[in-house]
N, C-alpha and C positions, 0 to 999 in steps of 0.2 A: 179662148181666152183672149180680152181687144187688149192691145199692145201701142204708148199711146201712138202717135204722129209728132213729127219732130218737127219744128219750125223752125227755117233760119231765115227768114227777112221778115222784120218786123215795123213799124209806125214811128219808130227812133231807133237808129243805129246803137247797137249796145258798147261801152267801154269797161274791160275786166281789170280790176288793178290783183294781181294775187296774192300781195300784202301787205299790208297795213301793221302801226303800234296805235294803241290809246291805251293814251296811263293816265291811271288810275291815283285819288286826293293821294295815294303812300307811295305812290313814284312806280308800283307794279305796271306792267304793262300788257297791256292783250292784243289778242293776236285777231286780225279783221282782214275777211277777203269780198271786196266790192264789185259791185255791177250796176253799171248807171248807165240810163244816154249818154250819150257825147257826146250834145249840146248844153245840158244839166248845168252849167256855167251860168250862160246864159238863158232859160228858163231852167229854173230848179224843180224840181219834185219832190214829194214825200217821199218818206224813206219806208223801208221795209225789214226788220229786226229777224234774223233767227242767231240763235243762243244758247249754245249747247257746248256738251263737250266732248263728240267723236271727230275730232280731227279734222279740222277744213282742207288742209293740206293733203291728203289723201284718203280715208275710210267714209268720207260722206262726200268725197271731191266732187263724184259724176253725178251725184243724186242732186248737190247745190248747183251745180252748173244748170243740169235743165229747168229750176224750177226757177230760182234768183235771174238765169237769162231774160227768162221767161217774161217776169216781172219786169224788168230796166227793160224790156223793149216796150213795151207799152207805160212808158212813162213813169217809170218809179223808177231808185237807189234804194239797189237792196243788199245790206252790208251780215256778212256770216261771221259769229263770232267767236274763238272756241274759250270756254270758262277760262277763270283763273287757273290755272294749272294741271291744263289740259291742253291735249297736241302743240301749236307753236308760244302759247299762253306762257310769261312768266309765273311766278308761286307754286302753289302746294294746293292742288286739290284734296280739302280734310273730307268731305261727304255731301252729300245731296243736301241740295235748298236752303243750304247755311245765308246768313244774315250777310256773311261778307258776298256771298252769289249773287245776292237781289239788290245790294248797296249798288253792286259793280254796273251792275243791269239797268238801273237808271242813269250813273255815270255815261255808259253808252250814251241811250236816250240823246240826258242835253248838250252830250257832244254831237248827235248825226245834228238836235234839230237847229244845231249852231255853224251848218257848214255850212260855205258859198251853194253848193248845190242842192242844197235841199230847202223845202219851201216850209218848215218847221214843222211840221206835220208828219207821225213818229205810226206803221202800226208793229205789231209782234205776229208770228205766226211760229208754231215748232209741235211737232209730233213728241210724246212721250215727255223726255225733259224738257225741252223744249216749249211744250204744251203746257205743263206745270208751271215752268219757271215764268211764263205768259198773266196765267190767272194770280200767283203772287206778286209779281210787277204792276198791273193793274192794281192791284190793293193797295199797292204803295203812293197812287195816283201822280205819277210823275209828270209835271203839267205837259209836255206834248204827248205822250200817249192818248192816244183815240180812240184807239177798235182793234183788236183781239182775234182772229184765230189760232184756237187750241186745238189739238189735235189726240188724241187719244191718252188723254190725260183725265185731273181725277181732282175734284174739291176738298178730300177728305185723304190725308196718309195713310191715318189708321186704318179704318173701314175699308176702303178701295185701291189700295192700291198692290203692290206687289208683295210687299213683305206679309198682311195677315186676311184673312179676308172671314168676317163671322166671328172674330176672336182665336181663328186657331191659324195654327202659322203656317204658311205658305211651301212648295216645297221651291216655288219661284224663289225663292225668299233665298236660298243659297246658289241660285243657279243663277241673279242677276248681281248677286253681292259678289261674284267669280269675273260676270264677264264683266265689272265694274275695277275690277283685281287686275285682270288682266291691261285693259286699257291705260291701269292707272302706275303704271309700269316701262311706260313707254317714254324714249323720249323724245322733245321736237326736232325738227329737222336741220341738219347745219347750212342747208344753202339759206335757210331764212334766218337762223338767231347767231352761225355766226360759230365762233372754238368755243364759246359758253354750250355748247349743247350739251357736255356734259355733266358739268358744274349744274346746270338744270336738271336734266336725269337724274342725277344725285340727291340734290334735293326733292325728289320727287321720290326715288325708290325708297327714301330715309322718314319722311317727313308723312308719305298719304295715309297710312296706318290701314288696320285690317275693319274693313268698314263692318262686314259682318256681327265679330266681338258687338260693335256699338250698338247697332240693331239687336241685338238678342240683350240682351239687357233692359229693351222698352218693350213688355213683350203685353203691357196693357197698353191703353191712351193716355199719354201722361199730356207733356209741357211737349215733351222731344216731338214728336205726331203734331201736337196741335198749330209748330210753328209752319207756317204756309199752305196750311190747310184754311183753304178761304171763307169751308162752310162756319166757320169760328163765328164769321157777320159777313153775311153776305153782301151788306150795305159799303163795305169797304171799298169794292171794284164800279166804278162811277164811268165806266167806257164801253161800248158796244161790244160786246161778247159772240161771234161764232163756233158753237162748239161739234164739233166734230167725232167718230170714231166708226167700230166695225161688230156684228154679232159675234165674227169670231175672236175680237179681240179682248183686252180684259179690263177694258175701261167705260165700255156701253153705259152702265148705270149713270156714270156719271151727268153725261149728256143731258138725262130727265132731269134730273136732281137743279144740274144748273138751267133749266127753259124754271123750273117749278119755280124756284128761290133767287133768285137775282133781278135786280128791282131796272136792269136798264134792256134796251134794247139788243133784240136775242135773238139769236137764232140754231138750230140741234137738227144733225145728217149722219144719219148714221145708216150705212150700206151691209154689205156681206160679209166684210171685210175683216184680215185681219190685222194687224200689227203693221199699218203700206200707209201711206198717204192716199186716199181716191184715187188720184191719175194713176196711182201705179197696183193699184187695186190687186184682193188674192184675197176667196174667192170672185171672181167678177159679179158681175161685171162691173169693171174698173169707170169713171165717168170725167166728165169734163171739166176734173176738179183745177185747174190753177186758173181755167175760164169764170168759176165762180168764185172764185176770192178775186178776182181782179175786179168781180160788180160789185164786189165787199167794198174793195178796198176804194173802188171810184166813189160811192158812196159815201164811205163815210172820210175819204182822209183826200178828194176832191170835189166834194161836192155836187154829184153827180146825182141825178134822179135814173138806175139803170133799172129799176124796177125791184130789186131782192127785195129789200123789205115788203114787198106786196106777198111772198110765197108764204105761205105755211111755215107757222113757228118751229114745226117740224115736217122732218122728209125721212121718212123710213123707209125703207127696202124688207118687204112685208115677204116672206120665205114660203115657197114651196115646199111640198113633202119630196122629202131624196132618201135613198137607198144610204143606208151609215155606211162611211169610209174617210180615211183617215185626212185625205184632201179629195179637190172639190175644183176644179178651173173657173165653175164656175154655178151659182146657186141660185136658179130659175124664183121667176116672183116677179114684184112689180111694185112700184113707188105708189105709195099711201104719204096723208099727211095730215096733221091736226093743226087748226088754228094756233093753239094756245095747250100746254101742258100742264097738270092734267086737263083732260077730254074729257067733253060730255059724251063726244063717242062711244068711251070705255065706259063698260059697266061689269063687278066682278061675279062674278058665279061662280056658287060653290058645290064643291062636290063633296062626298064623306064618306071616308073611309072605312068598310066592312068588311069582315069575316067573313069568308078565311082570303079572302083579297082581292077585291074587288070594291069600283069606286061606284060610287050607287047617288042620283041625281039628289041634293040636300033635304028637298019636299016628302022623303020617303022614311017614313020609318026604319029607325037599326037599330039592331039591340047591340050593345055596347057587350064588350068580350077583350080581351087580354092577344095579345102577340105576340113572341117573344122573339129575341138574334141577341145573335154574339157573331161580329162580320168577324170572314178572315180577313189577311193584310194583303191579302189577292186581289180584294175589291180597289180599286182604280189602278189597273197596270194599262188598262186599255182607255181612262180617264182623258189623255191627251194634255195640252201642257196648257195650264191657268190666262196662260197670254201666248196665243199660236202667233208667232212671228212671222212666218214662214206661208203658214197654213197649209200645208205641205211637207213632213205626215203625219203633225203633232195634233189634229182634230181625234175627237175622241172614235173607235170603233163602235160595233153595235154592240150594241149592252147590253144583249143575252149573256155576251161573256161576265156581264157584273152582276148581272141578276141573282146569278145561284146565293151570295155573299147575301144579299138583300133582305128585306121584307118588303113583295110586290104586292100593288093594286093595282088592278088595268077595268079602266070602262068597257061598258058595252059596243057594240060598234056602232061606228054615228050614223045620225039616219041623215045629215047633212052636214056641209062643210064649217070649220067653226077658227075662227082667226085671234088669234089675240096680239097685243098691243102694252106693254109694260110686263109688270113682273106682277107672277107668279108668289104663290108663297103656299104656307103650308103649316096652319093652325094643328100642334101637334099636343094629344095629351100621354104625359108618357113617363115614367121612373127607370131609372140606370140604379148597380147595384155596385157601381165606385165612385169616390168625390167625385173625380175629374173625369169628362164624358165628352163625347162630341155623335154630333149626327151629318149624314149627308143626304143628300136629298137630289134626286134625280125626277126632271122629267122627258117624259118620254115619249115617242110619235111611233103607235104601233102598224104597221102596214099590215096588206091581207097575206103576207105570204110570212110572218109574223117574226120580221126583221124592226128592232127598235134603235129608230134613229132618237139620238140624247136632243133634247131644245134647251135646255134650259137647265141652272142646277143653284142648288143652294150651302152653301156649309155652320152649321154655328157650335162653336166650341161652349156644352150649356152652363160652363159656370158663372157667361160672360148673358147671361138673359134677362138681366135687366139692365145692360150695358156694360163698354168694355172698360170704360174706367176701374172702379170699383168690382172685380169680379166678386161670387162667391160663390162657394164651394157645395158641392150639391150632397144631400142626406139622403144614404141609400135609402131604396124604397118607397118615398117620399113618392107624390106625386106633384109633377108641375104642368102647367098648361104653357110651351110656348108658342113661338113665331122664327117659320122658316122663310127667310126670303132668299129666293132665285132673284140669278140676274136677269136686268129686262130682258126683253126677245119680240119679233114679229115674226109669228109664225102662224102656217091655214096648217087647221090639221084635218083633210079629207075625209066624205063621207065615205064610208065602210072600214074606217081606219078606228083604232083605239089610244088612248088618251093610257099614260101610265106614271105612276109616281112608282120610286123606286128607297128604298130608308138604306143607312148603313150606317154603324158606326164605329167606320172607318174610311177610307180616303183615299192611300196613300197608292203614290209618290206625289200628286196633288196638295196633299194635307200632309204635316208630320202628326203620326198618330199615337192617341193619349197614351199617357203614361202605363196603364195597364189593359187589358184585353176588356170591353164594358156588357154585360149581357140589357138590354133593352127590353124593355114592355110596353107597347103601346095599345091602348083602350080603344077600339074601335067604333063607331059610334061617337064618340065625341072628337072624333079628329080630322082635321076636313083641309081638302083642294081650293085655294080659291085662285081664279083664274081672271086673266085682264079682256073679258072678251070685249071686240073692237065689232061694231056694225061697219060693214063695208060703205062705201060712199064713191061707187065709181064714178060718176063723172066728177067729182071732183077730182080723185086721185086721178083719172087719166089724165089731168091737165098737167100735172111733176113729172116733166122729165129734165134730161143731160144732154149736153154736148158731147161727142168722141171727147178723149184724152188728147191732150197736146201735150208738148215739152219743148222745153228751147236744148239750143246743142248742147253738146260735153267737149270742153276746152280739150282731152287728149284720148284719144286712144287710148282703149284697156286690152289689154291677153293675154289670155290666160296660159300660162306657164304648166300648172299644173294640175291635175284636175280638182274639182269636187267631191264631196262626199255626202250627202246627208240620209239620216235614218233613223230612227227606232225600232230596234230589240228587244222583246219580251225573250227571258232567255230561262226555261223554268228548269234548274239542275234537280231533278227525283231520287239519285243517289244521296244527295248533300240534303235535299228538304232545302233547297236556298232559291231565290228567284232573284232576277232581276233588271230593271229596263234599263239599256244603254241606250246612250241619248248618242250620237256623230253628227258635229258642224260643221265640216272641214269644206273652207271656202277654195285649200288652196295655196299658190302663186299666184300672182294678177303682177305685170308692168304695165305702171303708170306713164307709156312713154315719152307723154311732154317734162316732166320733171326726173325721167331715167330712175322710176323708185320701184323698185322688185318690194311688193307687202304680202307679208303671207301670215295665215291667221287658222286657226284648228279649234276645235273645240271637243273638250268628251266629256259625256257623263254618264254617274251610274251610282242607281239608286237601291237598294238590294234592302232583302232581308231572310231569314228562318225560319220555315213550319208556321207556329204561333207567337213566335216570340218575340215581342215588344217592345223589348231592350235590344231585338241585334237590328233594329233599321239602321240604315247608314246610305248617307251620302255622299258623293264624291268628284269631284269633278277637275279639271286639269284642262290649260289653256297655255299655245304657242303661240307668239306674238313675232313674226321680225320682221326687216328693214332691210335694203341691199343697194346700193347705190357704187359704184365702183369696186374701192378698197374699202368704203365706209359698211360694214356689217350690224348689226346689233340683233340680240331674241333675246324673249324675260319668256321664262315658265311658272306658269303659278298654279298650286294644289293647291283645293281645299278639299276637308273631309269633315265632316259634323256626322254626331251621333248621339246617345241621351240612353241617362237611365233615366229609371222613375221620377228620380229630383233633378239631373241638371242636364245641361246640353253640353257634352264634349267638340270642341271645337279643334283640329291641328290646319294650316296652314304654311307656305313655305310659298318662297317669291329663288328666284335666282335669275341672273342678268346678267347676258354676255357679250362683249365684242367678240365677235368670230367666233373660234374654238374657247375664249379663256373667260372663264368666269369673274366676272368682275363686281358682284354684290349676291351675298346670297344670306335669307332673315327665315325664323322658322318661327311659328307661336304655336302656342300647348293653352289653351282656355277653357277655365270650367267656369259655365254658368249657371244658377241655379234656376229651375222651371217656378215657374208666379204662374199656375193650373195651369199649364198647357200639355 
């Protein structure tokens, strides 16, 4: 694994302002942290904004230092702002990407452009939430915003975010809601906001609400999800965009759509990484992403020809074959490039699904046969996370563990290597015996020792077969033709390996199961796998490369006071016929020495079911967050439980807040929400 090199000397010395206020038109003040060259008042510089809810003072402090100090040392003013109602900002945060958030962001950009140390040119950078609102604010066209770097984000909040996939409800919807439930329960730092900290804290505790309830009330692609989805009108974005993601991340698909549909200068970069900035990239190799960003910023904010726009529009890590495991330090492979997307160097190749479970070349005649399946709920316990945040241990394990509950179609050994880049598709002719059903599709690389490594996968709620705005019940027994899109990927299948497609009717807990068990009938001979086969271009690809990763210095040493623990455990209780996936994400307690703050964070998740009872599926999360400085000690405990019947989702949540050992706030929720063809 490549660890970034820390730079301490820069072309321009850096001044850090720990805290500043930016007043919004309604009087609410947003909290910011600023890095800028010491001489910026004499020689103004462009500004770079990162605008997210993850607590600049403590939670993202180290990461912020290392990125923004680096940019500032190369001649930029970098501002990291807590969203309204988060971190040390005033107000209440009530949901993701509300118009109030975006309007505040436009106001912050206007404020930045007017500062005496700013040249008037502004860029936005962000990962995940900050990547989302960078695109969304770009669509609002603030005059000073000249370029965006959007990492691990999406253009479509319904089709390709943490909430839904192919119209299926994702398990990460619960996990992510619980993350923000915990974040929203935390107070600002009294050292920065003074005696008002408790008043601001209680405003949040009382006003932020239970976001999961809101999300579950929108199970189809309605106006709620269209808001903030720039795919509704690509032309609204008028500034250049660099879109970045990783194959282990949940957001790689958006890079390809942004390249295909935006009408502005744009670049795409996809590595092997999980949900991290590429200079922190895991699995590796990490790259000199901050240097790459400087080339982007210098070109668009300083009008310097850095050569970055001479690079291929898409640069992607072509992954070599690896044995299956839940973690990789590095993924072997090579960089490849395409001058545009879609690419003329990628052609669709078809394989036919044939009885009794083989993939045949499409030019061979294959008789029509029926194959049937009713998957057990166990299919998915080894699927890993929809979006890998750490890439260990949340990646998918050996797919042979899953294939016993699936229809499996495997090719003959490949006579020569096969390279794919883009989205594999599965065209299926099928019928089901229930009005609501889903299919999960997995594409695997089967090695000479029969181990199966998942390459990509896709989900489709079959009631969404003609779109997610107006889903339609299925007619049991009727034959439908549907297309299941898998996540975009770049992968080499070596000679001698086999390609495998696995189809199941459930994929729990990655996706919430259908209301009832479903029997699926696949018509072989009429169903096909479509692969995006790329012609290698070794001479052009060999010119693509990146510098080793570099970062700036941290502002405070971090001391680990209690141990960390991270694990995924599959527990099979055969006596009770109950299976549980337990996720442990315990960061322990750390001390941020410069601000004399102890911070602790622990999250536990349990996803369970019993036997073949589709009404027994249950997701539970438990979060503990806390801070201590001297006599000041606060902590919160948030718990969420989601269950279902064939007709309803049953949601229970608890929030408890403490000063020392005294509980000062408590609230419970019990909500019943109708299922809407999910």
